[in-house]
N, C-alpha and C positions, 0 to 999 in steps of 0.2 A: 921076657917078651911082653909082659903086661905093662911095664913102664913105657916101652915104645908105643904100644897100642894106646895107652892113655894120653901120652904126649901128642900123638897124631890126632886123637879125638879133640883135645884142647885146642890145638892149632886150627883144626877144621871149624870148631865152634867160633873161634875168634875171627877167622876169615869170613865166615858167613855173617856174623854180627856186624863186622866192619864194612862189608860190602853193601849192607842195607842202610848204613848210616848216612845222613845228610843233614840239611838244615831245614827246619820247619817252624811253625808257630801254632799256638793253641787258638782255635777258633771257637767263639761263643755264638750260639744261635739265638735269634730272637723269635718269639712266638707272640702272635697277636692276642690281646686280651681286652675284653670289654670292661673288666673290673680294675685294670691298671690305670693310673693317672696319666701315664704317657701313651697308653694304647698298646703297649707290648711289654714283655718281660723276657729276661734272658734265662734259658734253661740252666740248671745247676751244672750239668756235665759239659766239658769242653772236648772238642774233637781235634785230633792231629791233622794239620793241613796236608800232610804227606799221605797217610794211610787211611784217615777217616775214623780210626779207632777212638772211642770215647774214654775219658778218664774223669774221675771226680776231683782230681787235684791237678794244678798246673805244675807238673814235675819238670825238672831240668832236661830230661830226655823222655821220649815216648817209650813206654814199656813194650809196645807192640813191634815197632819198626826200628827203634834205636836212634831216631833222628834227634839231633841236638836242637832244643827249642830256643834258638837265638835269631831267627829270621825276622825281618820286618813284616808287620801286618800290612796288607794293601790298604790304601786309603779308601774309605767308603764315601759315596756322594750323598 
């Protein structure tokens, strides 16, 4: 009976993880700074464009929502 329960649990985890997956990109935020030559600097952490969770590294997938980070970033003006 334990094998069936653990298999069902693994299937449920996989379905939950896959249902949250999509495509997103890492967004870097600018902060105004009077000491910077350009007038602003980028914060060290980057945020997932899907869930907004911050990460210190640009990983291939978001550790929070599971999105694959291969989407195009929108062009800024």
